N, C-alpha and C positions, 0 to 999 in steps of 0.2 A: 631369127631371137638376135639381139645386140651383143656386142662383145661382151659389156659391161655383163645381161647377162647371162654370159656363157662361161664366164668366169666364174660368176655367184653359183650356176649352176654344175659346174664343177670342182668345185672348194666344198660346196653345200653337201655333196656327193660324199660322206665323210668316210668311206672305206672304200675310197676309189682312190691308188696311188697317181701322181699326176708328176710327169715330164715338166721343166721349164725349156721350151725349145728357142735358141737363142738365134736370131737370121735378121741377117741387116739392122744390127743394133737394137731389135725392136724383139723384147721375152713374151711370148705367147705361150697358154696353160694349153697341156693336151694332156688326154690321159697315156700313161706307161703303157698301156699296151698296145695303143697305137702308136709311140715310138718307136717300140719291136718292130709292129706288123708294116710301118712305112721305112723300116732301115736305113733310122736317122742315124747318121755318124756320133758319135759318141762329142768327140769337138765339139758338135752344134748343142750339147743339152750344158744348162748353166747350172742344174740343179733339179735334185727330185724333192718333192712336196710327199711324204708319204702319210699311209691312212692314219687318220685319228681319230677314231671311235671315242663316245662318251668313255664306254668300259673301260679306257686305257690312260685315262687321266688319271694324274693321281702316281700312288704306289702300290706296284705290285705288291710287297710285303704286306702294307694294310688290310688291301685285301684279302691277302690269303688266310693272313693270320686269325681276319672274324667271319672268313666264309661267305667273302661279298660279291656281288660284281661291281658297283662302283666305288672310290675309293671318297664317297659320299657319305654327310653325317647328321642328321636331323639334333639339333641339343636340345637338350630338355627343358622345360617354362615348367614352374612351379605352381602347384596345387591341384597336378593331373592336367594342366590344359596341354602337356604335353600327354596324351590320353592313351589308355591301354590302346585303343584303335588306331592311333597314330602310330603307335612301336607296331602292330600287327603289317599299318601297312608299309613301313621303311621295310620292316623284315623280308615282306613278300615280295620286293619291290627288287631284292638284292640290296639295299641298304641298309643302316643302321639308326637304328631307334634309340633314342634314351626316354624311360619313362620319368616323369615328374613330381615323384616322390615328395619334395619338399612341402613342408607343413600339411603334411597328410598324417592320417592316423593308419596305426599299425595294421587295424582292420582293413582300414580301404587297399592299403598296400597290398595284402597279403589277397583282397580282394581281383584287385587290378593284375596283382603275378600270375593268377589263377588263369584269367578272362587270355591274356598274354600268351603263358603255355598254349592252353587251347588252339590258341590264333594261329600260331606261327610255327610248331612241331621244334624239332631240331634246331631250328634258325638262329642265329646270333641276333640277340636286344640287349641293350645296358640298361641298367636302375641307377636313376639321379643320386647322388649321396650329397647331401646340400650340407654343411658344415654348419651346426650349434651348439655355437659353444653355450647356450642358454639351459641345452638340457643333453649334454654328453647320451646319458642311459638312451636317450631313444635313438640315438647315432648306434651305440651299440645294438640295439634290437631290431634294428633296421638289417642293420650286417649280419645279424644271427638270422635272422628271415630273410636271405639273399640266401647265406649258406645251405640251410636248410631246404630253399627250393631248389637249387641247382643254378643260379645267378652267378654266370659266369664275367660278366663284365659290368664295374661302375662306371660312371663320369664324377667325377670328384669335381666340385664346385663351392664356389665362397670362399675354400678356403687360408687361411694367414698361417697357421702350422700344421702338422701332423699330428691326427688325433691316435690314440687307441685302436679305435674300431678301425678307420683305416688301414693302418699299418694290420691288423688279425686279418681282414678279408685278404688283403693282399698278401700276408704269407702263407694261410691256413692251405696247407696239402703241398705244398711246394716239393718238389723232388730233386734228385740230380738224375738224368738218363741218358745214359752214352756220355756221362762227359761233363752233360751241359745242364744248368740248374733251368726246370722248365715249371714255370710256376701254374697252379691251376685255378686263379681266377685273374684277370686281367684291370689296370687302372687304366683311364682315359683322364688325365689332368685340364682340369679349363683352369689356365693363369691369363694374367696380363702383363706381374714385375716379375723381374728377373730372378728377386729375394726369393720370390715363393716358388720360381722354377728352379729353384735352384734345389728346394727340399725335395723336389718329386725328381729331380736326374741323379740325387743320392741316392744309396741305400737307406733303409727307414734308421731311425733312431738306434741307439744301443740300448739307450736307456726303459723306451719302450717297448723295443721287443724284451729287456729280461722280464722287465714288470709281466709281461703275458703270460712269459714261460712258469713266470712263478705263481701267475692265476691260475696256471693249466690251457690256458687257452692255444699254446704251442709249446708245441714239442723241443727241444734241444738238435734235435735234427732240420727242423726249417728252421730255429733261430741263427742255425749257423749257413744256409743257405742264405741268408736275407745280405749277408755281406757284400752276394755277387750279383748283387738281383736289385738295378734303381728299382723305386718306390710306384714309377710307373710305367707301362708298356710308351704311351704316347702322352703328346703336351698337345694340349691345344692352347693357340695365342690369340687368346680373344682382344678384340680393337672396339672400336665404338660403338656399342648393343644394347638391347633392350635389357631392364632392369639394371642389378648391379653393374656399373662398366666406371674403368676408370678413362673413358675417350680416346684411350691412346688410337694414336692411326697406322693402321697396319703395315705398311709399306715402311714406318720405322722400327715400330717392335718384332716386328717376325723376324727380320734377318738377325736381327740381336739375340733371339730367343734361337733360333738356328744354330746361330756359331758358339752359341753356350752350351746348347746339346752336346755339339762337337767335342767342344774343349773337354767335358765332365764325361763322353765317350772315352776318352782316351786316357783323360785321369784316373776311372775305376778300373777300365779296362774287360768293360761291359762284350760278351759274347752276343749280343743283338742290340743293336743301336736304339736310341729312343728316339720314336718315329716324333714329327713339329707336324701339328694340322695347323688351321687359319679359321677365323669366325670374328665375329662384328663388321656390319658393314658388307655381308654376302647377300647382296639381293637381285642383282642383274648377270648376266653373260662375262660382260669387261670384268666384273669381280672378281668372279671365278677363274676363269680366264690366268687374271692376275696373279691371284693366289698361286696358281699351280706354277707360273712360270717362274715365281718366287724360291719355288723347291719346297711346298706343301703336302704335305703326303699323304693330306685330305683336307678337305671344305666340310665344314660344319654352317647349318641353316637356322635363325630360331623365327627370331620375328615374322618371317614372313611366313611359316609353317601356323602360325595362331591365327593366318587367315584363311586357313583350308579347311574345308569339310570334317576332316577329322581331328580336328583340334578339341577338349575340353572343354569348350567356353561357347558362349552365347551368340546364337546368330546374330545378332545386336553389335557385338563384340565386330564379328566379322568385314561387316560391312562399314565398322567405325573405319578400320584396318583399311582395307580396302580401298579408302576414297581419301589416305593419308599421303603428304608428300615428306621430303626428305627433313624441311622446317617446322612440320608439325609436331616435334617432343619436346620433351623437355624434362627436367632434371626434378624431383620430388624427394621429400624426405621419404626414407626407407621404414617398413614397418620392424622391420628383426633389428635393424639399430638405431632406429631412431634420435634416442639419448645420445648417442656417438654423432650426428651430423652427419651419417652416411644416406646418401641418396641414392636413386636406382632413376633409370632415362624411363620415361611413361610419354603417350600418347598427351598432343596436348588439345588438339582440334576435336568438338563435341565433347569435351568433358572439363568439370572445373576442379577434378582432382588435384591439379600439380599448384595452383594456388590454392586451395584449402587448405591443402597440407603441408605448407609453406607458412600459409599464418599459423596452423596452432604451433609449427617449430616454433615460430618468433614468440609466439608465447608462452613455451616454451622457457624458454632463454628466457625471458622478459620476468616470468615471476616464479617462485618458490612451492607454489602451492595451488591446489584449486581454490580454493578459500581467495590467494591473494587477488587473484581476475575479482576486475571491478562487474558488479550486478550486471550492468548495462551489458558488458560484452562476453560475460557467461550464457545471458538469454538472447544473446542473437547467436551462440554454438549452438546452444541448445534448438534454435528454430533452426537456423538454416542447414548445420549439417550436421549434429546427433541425432534430432528428433526427439531426443525426449532427455529428462535432465541427469546431468552429468552423475547424480550418483545413482541413478538407476545402472548409466551406462557401468561405474565400478561394480553391482553388484551383477552385471552378466560377467563381468570379466573374473571378479573371482568364481563364479557357476564355471568357466571356462576354464581356468587354471585346474580346480577340485575335479574335473571330468577327465584332465589326462593327467593326476597323481603331483601337479604343481602344485600344490597349496602352500608351498615353501615361499613363493614367488610373490602369494597376493599377501600371505601374513608379513613376508619382511617391507612391501611399498605400506601396508600399514601404521608403519614404524616412519617411514621415510616420506614425505607429503610428497616430496618433488618427482622421486620415483613413482609415486601414485597416480598424479598426474599425467608420466609419461604414459604407463598403461594404460590410460583411458584416451588419449588421445590415439595411442598407436591400435585400441579396438576399431577407429576409425580407420584408418590406416587400413587395418586389418580386412574389416569388411567390405573395404569399397573395391578389394579383387574378388570378394565373394561374389559384390552384387554384380559385377560386370561378367563373371564367369557364368551366374543363373540369369543375368536377363532382367533383373529386376529393373521394370519401365519406370518406376517410380524414383528410384536411385539413379536415372543416365548419368545424371550431371555429375555425380562423382563417382563414375567410374575409374579403377585405375587398373591401365591397361597395360604393361608393360611394351613398350614396342623401341627397336631404334632406330636411324634413319633410312637402315638396309628395306623398311615396308615402302618408303616411300620411294628410294631407286626401284625396288619390284615394280609397283603397279605404274611408276613412267614407263618401264619397257614392254609391260603388258597389256596398256595400252591397245585397243583396235587388235589387240589377240583373242583368241578362242577361250583365253584365259583369264579376260579382262576384268568380269563380273566375281563377285567373291561365290556366290552358287557353284561355281562351275569350276573351282580350282582344289585340288586336290595335291595330299602332298607328293605321290608320284608322280603327277602331270607336271607340277613346278619344278621338281628335281631333275624330269631325263628333257625334259623343255629349256633349263640352265644348262645342262651338263653339255647337250646337243649343239647350242648356240655358242658357248665355249668354244666345245669344239673344233665349229668351223672358224673363230676368232684366232684360235690358235694355226688351222692352218690357213689363214688370212698373211698370218703376220710371219711365218717361215715363207709365205711368198713373197711377201715385202724387201725381205731380207733378197731374195735374190733379184728381184729390181723386176717382175712383173709390168708388163704395160697394165694401168688405167687400175691399177689394184689398187691404188686410197679413196675411191670411190665403195669401192667393200668395206669400210669403216666408217659405216656411214649411221650405225645405230639401230640397223636393221636387219633383221638375220630371215634368209631365203630357206631354210627348215622346214623341210618335206614333215608331213604331220605322221607321215609313216612309219618314221622313224621312229615311233613311241612306242611303247609296249602294247599288245595284245587289250589287257584290261583298261591301258589308259583309253584306246580308241573304243570303246563298249561304252565307255563311261559320257564320251561326248557325243556318241551317237545316240546317245538317249535324252541332248541338250539342244534348244533350239541355238543355233552359231551365226544364222544369216545375217543379222543384224550388228553383230559384233563386228564383221569386216568391214572394211575402209573401201570395198566394191559397195556391200549393201547401203552403205551413209551416202554415197555418189550417188548409186541409182535412186534412192529417195532425194536425193537433192534437183536430181532432174525430173521428173515427172511432176513435179509445181513450180518448177522456175521462174512461170510466167505468169504462175497466181498474183501479180499486184494488186491494189483494192482501187477501184470505180472512186474518187473520192470530189469529185468533179461540182457537187453542190455542199458541201463541206470547204471545197476552197473558197466558191463564192461568198458564203455567208460568213469566212473570215474575212475577206476583203472588208465585205460591209460593216465588220464592225469596227475599221480602224476610223471610218467619219465619224461616230461617236465613242469610242474608248481608244484612247494613246495608246499605242503599238498592236491593238485587238487583242489586250489582254491585261488582267486586274494587277497583272508583278511584272515588273522588266528585271527582275533579280539575272537570267541570264542571255540576253537577246541574242548575243551573238550562237549560242545553241540550236536557236528554236527555229528551226525553218522553215516548218511546218505546225502549226496549231489543231487539229484535229477537235470539233463542235461537239458533240455529245446528245443524244434523245432521250435516252433511258440507258438503265440498269437491272445487272439482273446477279447475283452472287459476283464472282468475278470478270463478268464480261458486259461489257460497255457496246451499243449502237449509235452511229453518226449518221447523217444525217442523210447520206445515201443508202441507209440500212444496212452498212457492213456493219461486222460482228468483229471487236477487238478481247481479247484480253490484256487485262487492268491491273500490270504488275506496277504499275505507277503510284496508286492508292493514294492521291493527294500529296506527294511526297511522304507516304507512309503514315499518312493521321486515318486514312482507313481503316478501318481494322476490323468490324463486322462485315464489310461485306456490301453491294449493290442490293438496296431492299430487302434487307432482313426482317422476316415479318416479324418476332418475337422484338427484336431492339425498337421497330415500327412503335408496335403497340403502348412498351412501357411509354416512348416518347407524346402519343396522342391523349394516352390515359393523363399525362400527368397534365398536357394541353387544355385538356377538358376539365382541367381539376383548377389550374390558374396559369396564370399569365406570366405578370411579373410583380415579384413584392421584395420588401426587403428581407423578409427571414421567414423562412418555410420548413415544414418538417421533415425534410431530406435531409437538411443537411447534416444533422447529429451522425445518420446512417453513412452517408458518404464520407463527411471525413473518419471515420472509426474504419471504414474500408479502405482508404489508404494508410491507417496509424498503424493496422492488422499488418499489412502489406509490404508495405515499402520500411526498410530499415531504419533508416532517418527521418521517418515522419514520426514525430512527437507531438508535433503542434498543423494545422494547414489554413493557409488563405489560396483565394481562388482570383482569379486574373481569366483576362480572355485569351492574349495568343499567348505564345513560347517570349517571342520581344518582348512582352508589356513584363512577363515572369521573370525574364531573367534581370533589368531594368532595375527590379524590386529585390530582388534577391543580390544587387551591385549593393543597391541604397541601405539595404540590412546589416551587412555585411562593414560597410561605411562606421555607421551608426555604431554596432556592436562595438567596432573593433578602436574608433575614433583614427583611424588609418584609412589616405586620402585614392589609393593604385590598389589597380589588380591585377593579375596575370592571367593574359588569354597565350593562346598557343596554335601555333601556323595551321593550317587545316581545318579548326574547329572551327564551327558556325555558329553565335551567340545571338541572333536576331540579326533586327536593320539596322538597328539607332548609330548613330557616329562613334560610338566610343566603343564597339563590338565590330566593326565590320570594315574590311581592307589591310592592308599591310604584309610584313611578311617580315621573319626573323632576320635582323641581321648581323651578321657572323661578328662582323667586326667593330661591334658595338654591346660584345657580349658582358662586358662589365657596368652596362645600364642597356640593356636592352630593349630600349623604344621600338616600336617598329618602326621597320623602314617604308617610306611609300615609294611608289615606283610606277617608271611607266608600262601601260599594258594590264595595272593591276584593274579586271574588273569591275573593282567593287568602288576604286575608288573616282565618285562620282560628285558632279556639281552639289553646291546649297550645304554641304557641309561645315559646322562653325573650325575654323584656322585650329592646329594642333591640339585635336581632342584627345586624337589617338596616342599624341607623343606626352600628355602634360595626365593623362589617367592610365595609362596603359605599359607594360611590358608584354614582351613578346616571345616565346620559346622555342623549341622546341618540344612535341610531344616525344613522350617514352625515354627521356633523358633524363634519369633519375640526378646525376651530378649538378648538370649546367643549374636545374630546378635549387638543387639544394645550395648550391653558390650563389644565388640569386636571392633569396630570401635570408642568407648567413649574410649576405652585405645590404639587403635593402626590406629586410623585413619589420624594419621601424617604420616602414611611411607602404606596407603594404599590409591592406586590407584584407586578402580576396588570395584564392585561386580559383580559378574560371575552367573546367571543362568538360568536355565531355567525355565519358569512360570508357567506352568503345568509341571510335572514331570516323564514326559514317560520314561525315559529312568530304572527310579529309580519305578515302580511301575503304574505309572497309577495314581500319586497324583493330586490333586487339591490343590491352595494354601488355608492355612485357613482365613478366614474372616477376613481382616485389617492387613493380614501379608505383602501384598506386596505394602499396602500402608505405611503402617509403616517402612518397609525396603526402602523406595524409600525417607520418610521422613528422618533417620538416616543418608542416606547417603548423602544429601542433607547440612544437619546440617555439615557433615565434609569434603566436597570436594570430595567426593568422587562420581565417575558416578556408576551407575549402568547398567548392561549388560544385556537383555533377551537375553539369546541367544534361537533364535523363529527357528533352522536348520529345526528340526521336526514339529511344531507348527503351523511355518507362512505359508499359504495357505491352510493347511490341515485343519484348523480347523474353515477358514474365509479367505476373502482378507489382513482384517485386522490384522489377526494374532489372539493366546493368548491375547494379548495388550488390543486388542479393545474389544474380550469379556470381559476380566476381568475390563474393563476401569481402568489401571494403564499404564501410558507411561514412558517408562523408557528414558535413554542419547541416549545410543547408543542400536540397535538390531543386531541379524547375523540372516541373512534369506540364505536357502538351500533347497537340498530333491525336495521336490513338489512345488519351486516356479517357475525351469522349464517345471512342467507337468513329469518331469521322463527320459525323454529319454536321453537330456543330460544335462552333469554336467555346473551349473551355482550357485554362491552364490552373497550374498550382506550384505555391512556393510551399515547400513541405518542412522542417527542419528541429533541429534542436528545441529544449522545451526552452531554457535559459535565453537564448537567442528570439525566437521567434513571441518570449514576452516580450520584445520592447515596439512591436505593434500593441499591446496590451497597457502599456503603459506610455499607451501614446507619446512615445519618444521619435518616433520614425513614423511618417505617413504611408500608409498606403491606403486607397482610395479608385472607384470607378463605378459610374451607374450600374453594370452589368455583373460586375464581383458575384460569382457567387450565384449567377442568375438561377430559376426553377427548371429554366429547359437544361442548361450546363448541368447540372447536378443529375438532373434525371439521367441525362444520356451517359454519364460515369457510371450511376447505380447500372444503368440497363447492358452496359461492357462487361463490367464487373459480373456482372449474373450472369450472362452470356459465357464469360469464361466459367465460372465457378460452377456450372455446372454442366462443365463437358472439361474434367481432368483434365486428359492428355488432348488437349486442343493443340497446344504448341508440340509436341512429337508430331502429332498427326501434320499439321503444316508446313514442319521443318522436313519432313521425310515425301511431303510432296515437292519442295521449292528444292529438296536435294535431286532428286529426278530430274525438275527440270535443268538445273545447275550442270549436269552429267551428258543431259540432250545438251544444252547449248556448246558445251564445249568438244564436243563430238563433231556438231554442225561445222565449230570454227576448223576445226583441223580437217574435216571434208572437203574446207574449202579455203587448206592450206593455209589457215591465220594458227596465228599463238593465241591464245585465249585462259584466265585465270578466274573466278571466282573465291571470295571472300567475306566476311565477317560474319554473320550469323543466320542459323539457317529460317528465321523468319524477314530477314533482314541481309539481303547481299550486294556484293558491290563486285562489278566485272573488269577487267582490264584487258585490252588486247597486249597484251606479253605471256610470258611461261612462267614469271617468278613470281610470290606472290607480294605485296607491297608492305615494307614492314615502318615507311615513314611518309608522309602527309606530299615529301619532296621528291620521294623516290621512284618517281615514274616520268618520262619526258612527254613533253608536248605534243610529240609525234603521237605517240600511246592517246594520248587524252581528245587529238583528232581524231584517231580513230573509232573509239570510244561516242564519241558524238557522232559517227559517219553512220556506226551499226546503231545507235539508236534511232536514228532519224529514217533511217532505211528501214528498222521495221515497224516503223507506223505505220507503211504503207504498205508491211504486211499483218499488218491488227494485230500485232504484239508493242502496247503500252510500258515503256520503263520510263524510271523518273533520271530526272537530270540529275548530274554525277553519276552517272552510269548506276543508276541504284536500282532494285527488285525490290518489292516488298508482294509479304503474301495476305490472305483474308481470313477470316474465322471460316466462309464460307466456298472457298477454295477446293475444288475435289481431284478427280483422277481422272472426268472428263478434260480437265484445265492441263493437262500432263499432254495428252492425244493432242488436242487443239495446237497449244506449242511446238512440238514436235513435228506438226505438219506445218507449220508457218515459216520455222527458225531457219529452214534448211535452204527455200529461196531465197529468204532474207539475207542469210550469211553470203550465200552466194552474188546477187545483186551487189551488200555491200561491199566483197573483196574486189570488183569490178571499180567500184569508186573511190576505194581506196591504193588500189593500183596504179591509179590515171593521177590522186591528188600526190601520190610520192610516188615517179616512176622509177627511181633508185631506190627503194625499198626501203622498210624501214633500220 
């Protein structure tokens, strides 16, 4: 055993006291018992590291007050997400759980209380009291229900002012015993602001107490005792969390609250000090240890528990949460305080709730009633978000209030059109949470999942651990692992202050905590699960078993050499010559697989730059094309045109009229011409990292920050797209180039140059520049700025159209451009076809003959038959996108594990049916956001993977198709491990000094 391993082993034996022996200026660790046995002089002892076990962290007073083994609490999550089952799991593990009563009916709360009491016996649990200013009667009824059922603890959340119900719960039954005020019930207040904390650190307000006495709720004795009792026994300082949050920094606000509690304790002379706990951002051992080190009496976790088996949500949500990173959260309008502009923090990855709810709030701010919303926008809302007429939503809303005895709210809104609009929009915000909880597959894109960055920190920490996968996480298992690792860190930090030799190496983010330190119930749970493939040893073993299975490509390489004699460069395009060290010719395909000239089988994730959507040799697709070939070959107009145009109009939000062409480049150029003709202005705006075809006016250049007041593209040495034969100054004369996802610079450019700009041309999801999603509100602001300056917004959906949904990215993101270009997957991938679609008044410029659009094969029979075949296949399998996305997500997880097994960083981003990988740990948020070294590593991975039978698309993209299946996952897993091991060798040679 190495010295480092010995140090780690000693420190990880948490109940073993250690001595630090100082000999010849070297401080080493040894068990305290060995110090005594070896009769080492005390003068040689630099210090002692005490036993620090999980049940000793935090406040002994807190544990004793609530009868707990650990100073650890699972915070409430409304709508029963912190379920009765979760409360029981915490209680039986010696921790405190708080039932998420917010948003539930009294009947549901009563039923859950019964279940909890039966499961926990006399163990302590808490009930969440969520402030409900719209319905104070509900709050009082919940308090009475708690008192009637012997609930001794409530967790008060979202309070700005104290209410009669909360004061009643706190004071009812208070007694004076041996000269000390003893409350019958306890209150734990979750707060984030000093002014609110002050109210819970003070006695109950005299006016409220007097009213409760007058109403008979409190006795005179209870009222008198209230003067000596703080409103809360404990306050939880909540930092950046899921749901309602002020995004505070725990290291800033916790010490402030701790000092405030100390001052108010002295001011009021309480016999018992109010304890202060920490919440928000608690997802990894470092955060837990830091909170206790700052003086937290206890820690509270929230988001991370939602991903555990006991949470009252769906398996789909648990899976989505377990894949989140710290960046995958977004602030979204709150359902309960929508009109005030209050926001909640929710999961961003895999759901469009953030974007769509924000759009509803913008509409609410813009209009004073539902009737003022333009008809087209109202239809879009009904089609995309509500899935039924808004007036029907209002009827449902009225019925809801009637069922809750709150008919007065609906009656009042009937007289206030703006309030009525708010309540209709709140229907979506409220339902989105229920869709997530129930796992409604049809509304997955609308899931509202409360989540803070702690979830990402938790996932990062649990990588390659026994708790990596969501189905293996229990609240007890996660909590125990967190606490034990935090205890280990605490001992490491003590050793660090004693200058133990080599101790810095113990702070590397890894935790050598033994599994046997967990409780018996946790061990029993994980004995039932197969954990072999979750350990890094298992990953390395898989890698080594197939490390030499590189493909024999002799004939393929010889054929490729022959092609050079007849085909310049041996290929039909030279967009990325420096990247393509090897091109593999194929002879046949089926589904997601293709076979080369040597008979090797490959997994096709290239999918012809994303165009291949139906898969190879799809019999249904082929049959439709064959039938049309047998019927017609090439005519000017034929009988499929109306049907295919109508399919696009029915599915693509911007499509009021349709024109067809052959390629994406052709469609984009026609769209630019259309915008110029419609607006009478010459220039257009394009964006760094976006690809809009190979024409002279859309290829090459980069944003020049030094000329942001006149942002023409900068040509530079080494630009792969800056080639010979282009007409001089085309880019400078026709275009402006901007960084994407920066609304301010776009707005400024349109403000300064809108008089000469005809269009803003962008990919709504930047697949060519890294798989980057638009920032919240960016597309909405872009459209608003365009309309302000009579500029057309063009979405280049040549990649995203059909591939991400029949309505393209615009339907997912909820922003409708003026013109859209479609291509690639539009026709399934077998034949070339593209389209320009847009608003009727714009497209009518073709009808009037004012703008030319011509082409021999525009709208040719085979192309339109291919569109029909593709749309038919998708419509016949409504869940195909979720199925493909699920398979791709599995591959992405395996890809990352394979990279980590070879000690390489890797991150994937984009959308489930079209992903981009990068050789780094952080998500790319701008196309300029990753280094040349990372790009080269990506190229190396892609080229090496070809030799192991995995075909990725250039620019590190990987695409799915309709025929992808679970066998493809197994094939990918078998090949990616040796491929990544080989790639790591090449990368180490290429960058000997590291990345």
